[in-house]
N, C-alpha and C positions, 0 to 999 in steps of 0.2 A: 503492499499499498504507500502509495507516498503523502506526504507531508499534505499537500496540499493538488485540486485539480490540479492534471497538464490539461493542456489544449490541444486541440488534435484535429490539423486542417485537412480536408479532401487535398487527396490525389497529392498527397506526400508522403513518401518513404520516411516511417522510420523505423530505430533499430531498439530491440526493450534485448537487455540482457540483464544479470544477478550471481555473483561475484558468493559458494557456497564457503562456508565453512566448517569441520567440525568431520565427522566420519561419511561412509557414503551415505546415499542420502534414494529414495524412493521418488519415481519420474511417472509421469502421465502416459499413457499409449493412446493411439488410435483418433490424435489430434487432428485436424479439420480444417482447410490448406484457404476455404475460403465461410464464414461466415456470415449472414444477411439474419437482421432483424426487424420486423414489422411492427410501429407502435400502434399497440389499441386503438387509443386514442386518435393521433390524425391518420395515421395511415405513412407514418413517414418510412424508410428504410434507410437502413443504417449499414452499408457492407465493409467488413474486415476480413481480407487481404494477404495472408499469410506467406512468408517466404524462407528459402533459405539464408541467410548468414555467410559472410565469406569469415573466412578464420577459422583457426580450433574452435570449434562448438566442443567439446571433449566428450561425442558420440550421438547427443540429441541432436535434435529434428525437427522438423515442421511436425512432423504425426509422430513423434517420439522424447518429452523434451521436461523441465522445470517449472516452466508455467504455463499455469492449467488454467486459467483463464482472466477475462478483459473484462471488467466492472465499468462502464461505461454511464454516461449520462443527455436529454442532447437538450 
């Protein structure tokens, strides 16, 4: 969780990363490359597309990784 909300602009690429310290940790599987959410009130659609990040990802990927969810509001 961020201390303050972070504005995410449309059609801009962002990279999320985390540094984990300690013993080996669990990880999620079956991650989705594209997630679309439709607001029940306004019908507005928000789409997130996940891509591979360049560099050493320590065995993680879009499908298998350490960031289990993105919490957002519009």
